[in-house]
C-alpha positions as CSV (number, residue, x, y, z in Angstrom):
1,M,174.8,23.0,-13.5
2,N,178.4,23.7,-11.6
3,K,179.9,23.1,-13.8
4,M,178.5,24.8,-17.1
5,I,178.5,28.1,-14.3
6,K,182.2,27.7,-14.3
7,T,182.5,27.5,-17.5
8,I,180.6,30.2,-18.3
9,L,182.6,32.3,-16.1
10,L,185.5,31.5,-17.2
11,A,184.6,31.9,-20.7
12,G,183.6,35.8,-20.5
13,V,187.0,36.2,-18.2
14,M,189.1,35.1,-20.6
15,L,187.3,37.2,-23.4
16,A,187.4,40.0,-21.4
17,P,190.0,42.0,-22.7
18,A,188.9,40.6,-26.9
19,A,186.0,42.8,-25.6
20,L,187.8,45.8,-24.6
21,S,190.7,46.1,-26.6
22,A,188.3,46.3,-29.3
23,K,185.9,49.6,-27.6
24,A,189.1,50.7,-26.9
25,A,189.6,51.0,-30.9
26,D,186.5,52.7,-31.0
27,I,188.1,55.8,-29.1
28,D,187.9,58.5,-31.4
29,V,191.7,60.4,-29.8
30,P,191.3,64.1,-31.5
31,A,193.9,65.1,-33.5
32,A,196.9,68.5,-32.8
33,D,194.9,71.2,-33.9
34,P,197.7,71.7,-36.5
35,Q,196.8,76.1,-36.3
36,M,198.7,75.1,-32.9
37,M,201.6,73.6,-33.7
38,G,204.2,76.3,-35.0
39,L,207.1,78.2,-34.6
40,Y,206.8,81.1,-31.9
41,L,208.9,83.7,-30.7
42,R,208.5,85.2,-26.9
43,A,209.9,87.2,-25.0
44,D,210.5,87.9,-20.9
45,A,210.9,90.4,-18.2
46,G,210.4,90.6,-14.1
47,W,212.3,90.4,-10.9
48,S,215.2,87.6,-9.8
49,W,215.9,87.4,-6.8
50,L,219.1,85.7,-6.1
51,N,220.6,82.9,-3.6
52,W,223.9,83.6,-3.2
53,S,226.2,80.8,-0.9
54,G,229.5,82.7,-1.3
55,G,228.6,86.2,-0.8
56,D,225.0,88.6,0.0
57,D,221.6,87.8,-1.5
58,D,220.3,90.6,-3.7
59,N,217.5,90.9,-6.3
60,A,217.7,92.5,-10.1
61,F,215.9,92.9,-13.4
62,V,215.4,90.3,-15.4
63,A,215.3,89.7,-19.7
64,G,215.0,87.2,-21.9
65,G,214.4,86.1,-25.3
66,G,213.9,82.6,-27.1
67,V,212.8,80.5,-30.1
68,G,210.2,78.0,-29.8
69,Y,208.3,75.4,-31.2
70,R,204.5,73.5,-30.6
71,F,204.5,69.8,-31.1
72,S,200.9,69.3,-30.0
73,D,198.3,70.9,-28.3
74,N,200.5,69.9,-25.3
75,V,204.0,70.2,-25.6
76,R,206.2,72.6,-26.8
77,A,210.4,73.1,-26.9
78,D,212.6,76.7,-26.6
79,V,215.8,77.7,-26.8
80,T,215.9,81.1,-24.8
81,A,218.5,83.4,-23.3
82,D,218.5,85.0,-20.0
83,W,220.3,88.0,-18.1
84,S,220.0,89.6,-14.7
85,G,222.2,91.4,-13.3
86,D,224.1,94.3,-10.5
87,Y,223.7,91.5,-8.2
88,K,225.1,93.4,-5.2
89,V,226.8,90.4,-3.7
90,A,229.5,91.9,-1.2
91,P,230.9,95.1,-0.3
92,G,232.4,95.9,-4.0
93,A,231.5,93.2,-5.4
94,D,228.9,92.8,-8.2
95,I,227.8,90.1,-10.9
96,S,225.3,89.5,-13.7
97,T,224.0,86.1,-14.9
98,T,223.5,85.0,-18.6
99,T,222.3,81.7,-19.4
100,V,221.4,80.1,-23.1
101,L,218.5,76.9,-21.7
102,G,216.8,74.4,-23.8
103,N,213.1,74.1,-22.1
104,L,210.8,71.5,-22.5
105,Y,207.3,72.7,-21.4
106,F,203.9,70.8,-21.2
107,D,201.1,72.9,-21.2
108,W,197.7,71.6,-19.7
109,A,195.8,72.7,-22.6
110,N,191.4,73.3,-22.5
111,D,188.8,75.1,-23.6
112,T,189.5,78.7,-22.1
113,M,192.2,80.5,-23.3
114,F,194.2,80.2,-19.5
115,T,196.8,77.1,-20.3
116,P,198.6,75.5,-17.0
117,Y,202.1,75.1,-17.6
118,I,204.8,73.6,-17.0
119,G,208.2,73.2,-17.2
120,V,212.2,72.1,-17.8
121,G,215.6,73.1,-19.5
122,A,219.3,72.9,-18.6
123,G,222.1,74.7,-21.2
124,Y,224.6,76.4,-20.2
125,G,225.4,79.9,-18.1
126,W,227.8,82.1,-17.2
127,V,227.6,84.4,-13.7
128,N,230.3,88.2,-14.8
129,G,231.7,89.5,-11.8
130,S,233.2,92.5,-11.6
131,G,234.8,94.2,-8.2
132,T,236.0,91.7,-5.7
133,A,233.4,89.0,-7.6
134,S,235.2,86.6,-10.4
135,D,233.6,85.7,-13.4
136,K,232.6,82.2,-13.8
137,D,230.7,79.5,-16.4
138,G,229.0,76.6,-15.9
139,F,226.2,74.0,-16.6
140,A,223.1,75.6,-15.6
141,V,219.3,74.0,-15.6
142,G,216.0,76.1,-14.9
143,A,212.4,75.0,-14.4
144,A,209.1,76.6,-14.0
145,A,205.6,77.5,-14.0
146,G,203.1,80.0,-14.6
147,V,199.9,80.5,-17.2
148,S,199.4,81.6,-20.1
149,V,196.9,83.9,-21.5
150,D,195.6,83.7,-25.9
151,L,194.9,86.9,-26.4
152,T,194.6,85.9,-29.9
153,N,195.3,83.1,-31.9
154,N,198.6,84.0,-31.8
155,L,199.4,86.1,-30.0
156,A,199.6,85.2,-25.8
157,L,200.3,86.9,-22.6
158,D,202.5,84.5,-20.3
159,T,203.1,85.3,-16.6
160,G,204.9,82.9,-14.0
161,Y,207.5,82.0,-12.5
162,R,211.1,80.3,-12.9
163,F,214.3,78.7,-10.9
164,R,217.6,79.1,-12.4
165,D,220.7,77.9,-11.1
166,I,224.6,77.8,-12.5
167,M,226.5,75.5,-11.5
168,V,229.9,76.8,-10.9
169,S,233.2,75.7,-9.1
170,G,232.8,76.8,-5.4
171,S,228.7,78.9,-4.9
172,D,226.3,78.5,-7.1
173,T,223.8,80.9,-8.8
174,K,220.7,80.3,-7.5
175,E,217.6,82.2,-8.8
176,H,214.0,83.0,-8.1
177,Q,212.0,85.0,-10.8
178,V,209.2,86.2,-11.8
179,T,208.7,87.2,-15.3
180,M,205.7,88.4,-17.3
181,G,206.0,88.3,-21.1
182,I,204.2,87.8,-24.3
183,R,204.6,84.3,-26.9
184,F,204.1,84.9,-30.7
185,S,203.0,81.9,-33.0
186,F,203.5,81.9,-36.8
């Protein structure tokens, strides 16, 4: 009797993975909605706070735009160009910053009109100086988090936080930005 119980338990343990994989094969993973996929254009504006170790911190207007592609309900990517400027970093010294970044986003798709997201980006940036500030350029990185609100099937309002850092010799220009924008999908 004891040997028979052990044999049944051993058979159950050995067959469990096969039963679980057969059950997993029956699960229907929803396919991405083809209407959600495709090209989009974006435009953003907001305010930027410069954290610059080479001089005084300041804040200024930021604006940008880009073109992107939504691959699924959760993944999209875009290329953006953003400018912020007229930071007063020292007496007689102003700078403005420009970046071109390739960005990748993860959207938490759900059944509401609100879609939270996070994103990261990398590219190149320019620091344009005037007065006693000099021009510099270098590798740039970014991170983003926010929420988009679907106004229609093709139009979304986007509000969020972005961090940008242009890595140049000397003092990096680290920016914290709050932006609002629109995304128009085709």
